[in-house]
C-alpha positions in Angstrom: -24.9 7.8 -57.0 -26.3 6.0 -54.0 -25.2 2.5 -53.3 -27.9 0.0 -52.9 -27.3 -2.5 -50.1 -29.4 -5.6 -50.1 -30.5 -7.1 -46.9 -33.5 -9.0 -45.6 -35.4 -5.8 -45.1 -35.1 -4.7 -48.7 -36.0 -8.2 -50.0 -39.0 -8.2 -47.6 -40.1 -4.9 -49.1 -39.7 -6.4 -52.6 -41.8 -9.4 -51.7 -44.5 -7.3 -50.1 -44.8 -4.5 -52.5 -47.7 -4.4 -55.0 -46.2 -1.9 -57.4 -42.8 -0.5 -58.3 -42.4 2.8 -60.1 -40.0 5.7 -60.5 -40.7 9.1 -59.0 -38.9 11.5 -61.3 -39.5 14.5 -59.1 -37.7 13.0 -56.2 -35.3 10.7 -58.2 -36.5 7.6 -56.2 -37.7 4.1 -56.9 -40.9 3.6 -55.0 -42.0 0.2 -53.7 -45.7 0.6 -52.7 -48.4 -1.4 -51.1 -51.6 -0.5 -49.3 -49.9 0.2 -46.0 -46.4 1.3 -46.8 -44.2 3.0 -49.3 -40.4 2.4 -49.4 -38.4 5.1 -51.3 -35.0 4.2 -52.6 -32.9 7.1 -54.0 -31.5 5.9 -57.4 -31.0 7.4 -60.8 -33.5 5.1 -62.6 -35.9 2.2 -62.2 -33.8 0.2 -64.6 -30.7 0.6 -62.4 -32.7 -0.6 -59.4 -34.0 -3.7 -61.3 -30.5 -4.5 -62.6 -29.0 -4.4 -59.2 -31.8 -6.6 -57.8 -31.2 -9.1 -60.6 -27.4 -9.0 -60.0 -28.0 -9.7 -56.3 -29.8 -12.9 -57.2 -27.1 -13.9 -59.7 -28.2 -12.9 -63.1 -28.9 -9.9 -65.3 -32.1 -8.2 -66.5 -31.0 -8.5 -70.1 -30.6 -12.3 -69.7 -34.0 -12.6 -68.0 -35.6 -10.6 -70.8 -33.9 -12.7 -73.5 -35.1 -15.9 -71.8 -38.6 -14.7 -71.7 -38.5 -13.5 -75.3 -37.2 -16.9 -76.4 -39.6 -19.0 -74.5 -42.7 -16.9 -75.0 -41.9 -15.5 -78.5 -42.6 -12.0 -77.2 -41.4 -8.6 -78.3 -42.9 -6.2 -75.8 -44.3 -6.1 -72.3 -41.5 -8.3 -71.1 -41.9 -9.1 -67.3 -38.8 -9.3 -65.1 -38.1 -12.4 -63.1 -35.7 -11.3 -60.3 -35.8 -14.5 -58.3 -37.6 -17.8 -58.3 -37.0 -18.3 -54.5 -38.5 -16.1 -53.2 -40.7 -15.5 -56.3 -40.1 -11.9 -57.4 -41.7 -11.6 -60.7 -42.8 -8.2 -62.0 -45.1 -7.4 -64.9 -44.8 -4.1 -66.7 -47.8 -1.9 -67.3 -48.2 1.5 -68.8 -50.1 3.9 -66.6 -50.4 7.7 -67.4 -47.5 7.4 -69.9 -45.1 5.8 -67.3 -44.1 2.2 -66.9 -44.9 0.6 -63.6 -44.2 -2.9 -62.5 -46.8 -5.0 -60.6 -45.9 -7.9 -58.4 -47.2 -11.0 -59.9 -47.3 -12.9 -56.6 -49.5 -10.3 -54.9 -51.9 -9.8 -57.8 -55.5 -11.1 -57.3 -56.7 -12.1 -60.7 -60.5 -12.0 -60.9 -61.6 -12.3 -64.5 -65.3 -12.4 -63.4 -65.2 -9.1 -61.6 -67.4 -6.3 -63.0 -64.9 -3.5 -63.1 -62.1 -5.1 -65.1 -60.2 -1.9 -65.5 -59.2 -2.2 -61.8 -56.4 -4.4 -60.5 -56.7 -5.8 -57.0 -53.9 -7.1 -54.8 -53.9 -9.4 -51.8 -53.8 -6.5 -49.4 -56.8 -4.8 -51.1 -54.6 -2.2 -52.7 -56.1 -1.3 -56.1 -54.9 0.3 -59.3 -57.6 1.8 -61.5 -58.0 2.9 -65.1 -55.8 0.2 -66.7 -56.0 -1.3 -70.2 -57.8 -4.6 -69.4 -56.6 -6.6 -72.4 -53.0 -5.7 -71.7 -53.3 -6.7 -68.1 -55.0 -10.0 -68.8 -52.6 -10.9 -71.6 -49.5 -10.1 -69.4 -50.9 -12.0 -66.4 -51.8 -15.1 -68.4 -48.5 -15.1 -70.3 -46.6 -14.7 -67.0 -48.5 -17.6 -65.5 -47.7 -19.8 -68.6 -44.0 -18.7 -68.5 -43.7 -19.7 -64.8 -45.4 -23.0 -65.5 -42.8 -23.7 -68.3 -39.9 -22.7 -66.1 -41.0 -24.9 -63.1 -42.0 -27.8 -65.2 -38.6 -27.8 -67.1 -36.7 -27.7 -63.8 -38.6 -30.6 -62.4 -37.8 -32.7 -65.4 -34.0 -32.2 -65.0 
């Protein structure tokens, strides 16, 4: 099992990636954007996300429970790794696999004609997605972040 060392480079890759997914053939977590892929050899995507969350001082299960409680959700639970910097990833099913898209880099254009394509700030695109799921996940994530930040400012 490979040890995952966090440093400013890995956090920068997390901030700048558009999509995170697991490459089963190579046993690697892939952080992808338009210009660069970063491959991290690990046993699973869940292990990677857990280690990221632990680096920022919490657990994935705790973050999922918080989202479920606040949003009354049962599936398509996004993962909030960090608020500063904002590392918030939305799960999507694509070709039978779960991928995570970076909320901060997503360009949400509800008026665009081809609504089955997701666009990111660096012009990277994912095509052939379930539009209703993407829109629902995006809007729920936006509402969740609003609730978190507004509750913190009132304390």
